[in-house]
VOMAR-994360 format. One line per field, with one value per residue (C-alpha): residue in one letter; x, y, z. Coordinates in steps of 0.02 Angstrom, whole numbers. Layout:
aa: a / ...
X: X / ...
Y: Y / ...
Z: Z / ...
***
This chain:
aa: m / a / k / k / l / y / v / g / n / l / s / y / n / t / t / e / d / g / l / r / n / l / f / g / g / f / g / s / v / a / s / a / k / i / i / f / d / r / e / t / g / n / s / k / g / f / g / f / i / e / m / s / t / d / e / e / a / s / a / a / i / a / g / t / n / g / h / e / l / d / g / r / q / l / r / v / n / e / a / m / d / k / p / r / r / d / r / g / s / g / g / y / g / g / g / n / n / w
X: -879 / -701 / -561 / -392 / -232 / -54 / 74 / 255 / 428 / 386 / 521 / 551 / 506 / 332 / 189 / 10 / -47 / 66 / -12 / -187 / -151 / -81 / -221 / -354 / -329 / -413 / -563 / -615 / -482 / -566 / -401 / -213 / -95 / 95 / 162 / 296 / 417 / 362 / 537 / 622 / 473 / 539 / 431 / 437 / 425 / 246 / 69 / -113 / -241 / -428 / -522 / -711 / -758 / -686 / -681 / -580 / -463 / -434 / -400 / -281 / -184 / -169 / -118 / 5 / 91 / 265 / 236 / 382 / 345 / 481 / 615 / 547 / 445 / 286 / 222 / 33 / -88 / -244 / -209 / -233 / -358 / -263 / -281 / -143 / -27 / -31 / 144 / 125 / 208 / 383 / 535 / 530 / 375 / 248 / 219 / 284 / 305 / 456
Y: 152 / 108 / 230 / 158 / 237 / 215 / 187 / 208 / 203 / 48 / -44 / -220 / -275 / -196 / -320 / -306 / -326 / -180 / -71 / -125 / -80 / 91 / 139 / 62 / 209 / 318 / 209 / 43 / -38 / -138 / -211 / -197 / -261 / -250 / -281 / -415 / -454 / -615 / -678 / -638 / -636 / -474 / -323 / -190 / -57 / -2 / -60 / -10 / 19 / 29 / 134 / 114 / 298 / 454 / 539 / 397 / 398 / 586 / 567 / 422 / 522 / 671 / 561 / 443 / 540 / 575 / 460 / 346 / 159 / 28 / 162 / 236 / 394 / 342 / 426 / 411 / 479 / 433 / 290 / 329 / 218 / 163 / -6 / -133 / -153 / -318 / -385 / -519 / -687 / -619 / -663 / -653 / -758 / -630 / -540 / -383 / -268 / -177
Z: -6 / 46 / 5 / -46 / 19 / -44 / 95 / 40 / 117 / 219 / 313 / 250 / 428 / 426 / 426 / 364 / 545 / 595 / 461 / 510 / 693 / 649 / 531 / 644 / 760 / 629 / 589 / 516 / 405 / 266 / 204 / 224 / 88 / 73 / -102 / -118 / -259 / -345 / -375 / -209 / -91 / -14 / 21 / -115 / 21 / -12 / 12 / 15 / 151 / 124 / 249 / 263 / 234 / 154 / 324 / 401 / 251 / 269 / 455 / 421 / 291 / 409 / 555 / 469 / 327 / 394 / 544 / 588 / 583 / 605 / 584 / 420 / 387 / 298 / 139 / 138 / 9 / -86 / -208 / -390 / -479 / -632 / -715 / -691 / -839 / -928 / -904 / -1036 / -1014 / -987 / -1088 / -1277 / -1307 / -1249 / -1413 / -1494 / -1345 / -1416
***
């Protein structure tokens, strides 16, 4: 079962291919995803990597946490499995959220 890792403090210049290449040195990368702002299209400075096994994920954390990539020191740890918040429709028409 794949293990999801959080990768923070990414440079805005970092690409998903760059992440895949870095983490590929520690095992099989099932997926690499950088999170982008919907409105601006800019990177939010973090992303997620899925490694194929727990052992590869542990090796990737040990080998990349604090590693410099594109001029930034990465923060890498196991991603928390929490459900996404429902953001509603936005604006004032989305219901009584306040």
